[in-house]
TORPA-4810 file (N, C-alpha, C, O; in nm, 3 decimals):
<nodes>
NODE_1_0.100_-0.102_-0.017_-0.007_-0.053_0.010_0.117_0.162_0.002_0.105_0.262_-0.070_M
NODE_2_0.192_0.133_0.095_0.276_0.247_0.103_0.329_0.255_-0.070_0.333_0.365_-0.127_K
NODE_3_0.363_0.147_-0.129_0.455_0.198_-0.231_0.384_0.225_-0.363_0.417_0.275_-0.471_A
NODE_4_0.255_0.161_-0.303_0.138_0.233_-0.396_0.120_0.410_-0.460_0.131_0.481_-0.560_L
NODE_5_0.079_0.410_-0.283_0.085_0.582_-0.251_0.187_0.650_-0.312_0.163_0.742_-0.390_L
NODE_6_0.339_0.602_-0.276_0.416_0.697_-0.342_0.463_0.667_-0.455_0.572_0.719_-0.480_L
NODE_7_0.403_0.576_-0.561_0.384_0.584_-0.689_0.340_0.692_-0.705_0.404_0.795_-0.723_A
NODE_8_0.157_0.668_-0.697_0.061_0.786_-0.666_0.130_0.913_-0.693_0.129_0.982_-0.795_L
NODE_9_0.197_0.931_-0.569_0.226_1.092_-0.571_0.322_1.118_-0.648_0.311_1.220_-0.716_V
NODE_10_0.443_1.040_-0.661_0.543_1.058_-0.765_0.514_1.130_-0.925_0.567_1.229_-0.974_A
NODE_11_0.411_1.041_-0.982_0.376_1.070_-1.112_0.253_1.194_-1.091_0.184_1.243_-1.180_T
NODE_12_0.252_1.217_-0.985_0.148_1.307_-0.989_0.246_1.437_-0.968_0.243_1.513_-1.064_T
NODE_13_0.306_1.465_-0.893_0.423_1.595_-0.912_0.532_1.581_-1.019_0.604_1.681_-1.025_V
NODE_14_0.569_1.468_-1.121_0.612_1.466_-1.226_0.517_1.559_-1.365_0.553_1.628_-1.460_A
NODE_15_0.394_1.520_-1.315_0.298_1.536_-1.414_0.275_1.705_-1.412_0.224_1.771_-1.503_A
NODE_16_0.316_1.747_-1.308_0.276_1.882_-1.288_0.382_1.947_-1.323_0.492_1.893_-1.311_Q
NODE_17_0.363_2.131_-1.393_0.458_2.254_-1.428_0.553_2.280_-1.310_0.526_2.273_-1.190_P
NODE_18_0.668_2.311_-1.366_0.753_2.322_-1.274_0.693_2.486_-1.153_0.667_2.588_-1.216_A
NODE_19_0.679_2.491_-0.999_0.624_2.596_-1.003_0.769_2.691_-0.912_0.878_2.661_-0.864_C
NODE_20_0.702_2.794_-0.926_0.818_2.901_-0.882_0.744_3.022_-0.821_0.766_3.137_-0.861_D
NODE_21_0.656_2.993_-0.720_0.590_2.981_-0.572_0.635_2.916_-0.494_0.670_2.798_-0.505_K
NODE_22_0.642_3.002_-0.382_0.639_2.908_-0.277_0.584_2.808_-0.211_0.462_2.826_-0.202_P
NODE_23_0.640_2.652_-0.130_0.514_2.610_-0.066_0.587_2.549_0.051_0.696_2.493_0.056_V
NODE_24_0.499_2.575_0.139_0.491_2.550_0.221_0.452_2.378_0.315_0.333_2.356_0.338_Y
NODE_25_0.525_2.303_0.347_0.541_2.180_0.411_0.485_2.187_0.585_0.465_2.280_0.663_L
NODE_26_0.478_2.088_0.590_0.486_2.045_0.803_0.497_1.925_0.789_0.417_1.848_0.737_T
NODE_27_0.664_1.889_0.865_0.612_1.761_0.942_0.694_1.765_1.057_0.795_1.826_1.092_F
NODE_28_0.570_1.630_1.131_0.598_1.623_1.303_0.728_1.555_1.309_0.708_1.435_1.330_D
NODE_29_0.830_1.577_1.302_0.982_1.461_1.310_0.967_1.412_1.468_1.005_1.297_1.493_T
NODE_30_0.916_1.490_1.574_0.896_1.392_1.699_1.030_1.393_1.700_1.111_1.486_1.704_G
NODE_31_1.053_1.192_1.693_1.140_1.118_1.767_1.218_1.139_1.702_1.301_1.050_1.724_H
NODE_32_1.278_1.242_1.581_1.400_1.223_1.487_1.418_1.134_1.369_1.512_1.135_1.290_M
NODE_33_1.272_1.025_1.372_1.301_0.915_1.302_1.288_0.919_1.127_1.331_0.846_1.037_G
NODE_34_1.225_1.013_1.130_1.220_1.058_0.937_1.320_1.166_0.917_1.394_1.154_0.819_V
NODE_35_1.338_1.303_1.019_1.403_1.388_0.965_1.537_1.361_0.919_1.590_1.471_0.904_A
NODE_36_1.625_1.263_0.887_1.723_1.219_0.782_1.684_1.246_0.633_1.735_1.302_0.536_P
NODE_37_1.547_1.167_0.667_1.472_1.134_0.511_1.459_1.261_0.439_1.502_1.287_0.327_L
NODE_38_1.380_1.350_0.538_1.326_1.455_0.502_1.431_1.570_0.431_1.414_1.626_0.323_I
NODE_39_1.577_1.593_0.552_1.678_1.659_0.500_1.669_1.631_0.363_1.625_1.708_0.278_A
NODE_40_1.726_1.480_0.338_1.781_1.416_0.243_1.697_1.468_0.116_1.748_1.509_0.012_E
NODE_41_1.591_1.461_0.137_1.473_1.502_-0.033_1.536_1.612_0.005_1.639_1.626_-0.061_T
NODE_42_1.515_1.715_0.102_1.485_1.826_0.053_1.658_1.886_-0.023_1.656_1.971_-0.113_L
NODE_43_1.776_1.837_0.022_1.879_1.861_-0.039_1.897_1.764_-0.230_1.975_1.776_-0.325_K
NODE_44_1.825_1.711_-0.212_1.791_1.651_-0.324_1.784_1.707_-0.431_1.854_1.695_-0.531_R
NODE_45_1.661_1.797_-0.400_1.576_1.885_-0.466_1.617_2.059_-0.435_1.544_2.151_-0.473_H
NODE_46_1.701_2.072_-0.384_1.787_2.177_-0.400_1.672_2.236_-0.304_1.591_2.297_-0.373_N
NODE_47_1.653_2.237_-0.225_1.497_2.320_-0.133_1.539_2.369_-0.041_1.593_2.316_0.056_A
NODE_48_1.514_2.495_-0.065_1.586_2.570_0.091_1.393_2.536_0.193_1.278_2.523_0.151_R
NODE_49_1.467_2.534_0.365_1.377_2.498_0.433_1.406_2.576_0.584_1.517_2.617_0.618_A
NODE_50_1.275_2.588_0.669_1.320_2.666_0.804_1.234_2.541_0.886_1.123_2.491_0.867_T
NODE_51_1.338_2.518_0.983_1.286_2.381_1.073_1.279_2.501_1.227_1.368_2.576_1.268_F
NODE_52_1.178_2.486_1.267_1.123_2.460_1.379_1.127_2.374_1.471_1.025_2.305_1.472_F
NODE_53_1.238_2.336_1.590_1.239_2.244_1.653_1.241_2.304_1.854_1.257_2.403_1.926_I
NODE_54_1.214_2.164_1.856_1.159_2.137_2.014_1.250_2.042_2.057_1.276_1.945_1.987_A
NODE_55_1.309_2.063_2.181_1.400_1.926_2.227_1.265_1.842_2.291_1.216_1.839_2.404_S
NODE_56_1.233_1.783_2.176_1.172_1.650_2.198_1.254_1.506_2.225_1.340_1.496_2.137_E
NODE_57_1.258_1.402_2.309_1.236_1.295_2.360_1.263_1.177_2.173_1.176_1.125_2.103_P
NODE_58_1.379_1.176_2.157_1.434_1.120_2.039_1.426_0.941_2.065_1.433_0.890_2.176_T
NODE_59_1.407_0.845_1.908_1.436_0.700_1.947_1.497_0.649_2.035_1.454_0.568_2.117_L
NODE_60_1.658_0.718_2.021_1.773_0.667_2.077_1.769_0.712_2.247_1.831_0.645_2.329_T
NODE_61_1.696_0.822_2.281_1.672_0.785_2.389_1.766_0.954_2.471_1.797_0.974_2.589_G
NODE_62_1.784_1.039_2.350_1.834_1.166_2.366_1.731_1.208_2.402_1.646_1.151_2.471_G
NODE_63_1.729_1.386_2.331_1.641_1.463_2.312_1.701_1.533_2.153_1.817_1.521_2.112_T
NODE_64_1.593_1.601_2.086_1.653_1.587_1.976_1.741_1.778_1.982_1.752_1.852_1.885_T
NODE_65_1.777_1.800_2.096_1.896_1.924_2.059_1.992_1.894_2.166_2.061_1.985_2.211_L
NODE_66_2.001_1.786_2.206_2.151_1.688_2.267_2.227_1.747_2.178_2.206_1.825_2.085_D
NODE_67_2.360_1.674_2.242_2.502_1.669_2.122_2.505_1.555_2.077_2.597_1.514_2.006_E
NODE_68_2.384_1.472_2.121_2.407_1.356_1.978_2.342_1.416_1.831_2.354_1.367_1.719_T
NODE_69_2.273_1.529_1.869_2.180_1.574_1.717_2.215_1.669_1.699_2.137_1.740_1.636_W
NODE_70_2.388_1.751_1.751_2.420_1.861_1.749_2.488_1.862_1.586_2.438_1.937_1.502_A
NODE_71_2.596_1.779_1.555_2.596_1.724_1.428_2.522_1.781_1.299_2.539_1.852_1.199_P
NODE_72_2.436_1.709_1.360_2.338_1.675_1.210_2.276_1.807_1.225_2.218_1.812_1.117_W
NODE_73_2.252_1.902_1.277_2.163_2.068_1.293_2.245_2.135_1.266_2.212_2.224_1.188_W
NODE_74_2.381_2.134_1.308_2.496_2.185_1.214_2.521_2.227_1.033_2.559_2.320_0.962_R
NODE_75_2.483_2.121_1.028_2.517_2.038_0.879_2.391_2.138_0.789_2.417_2.225_0.705_E
NODE_76_2.201_2.079_0.854_2.124_2.192_0.792_2.122_2.333_0.795_2.029_2.398_0.746_R
NODE_77_2.277_2.412_0.881_2.246_2.546_0.904_2.344_2.605_0.818_2.364_2.725_0.839_V
NODE_78_2.446_2.523_0.679_2.479_2.563_0.591_2.479_2.577_0.470_2.558_2.653_0.416_A
</nodes>
């Protein structure tokens, strides 16, 4: 089901003409499980983004703003 949904979205997006207006998306990364995937997708499409973050518990037992995630956040700033 997930693969079918992704294929449908990809086909729909590919069929649309280029957009020169801003697009606003929100993702609740919460535990940071999907944050790397989102960041990689944005990078691949050369899309700029603003992250609004809060210190939330992560899957690894820390928080989104602890030293474990500091290098990851620094990469996003560049």
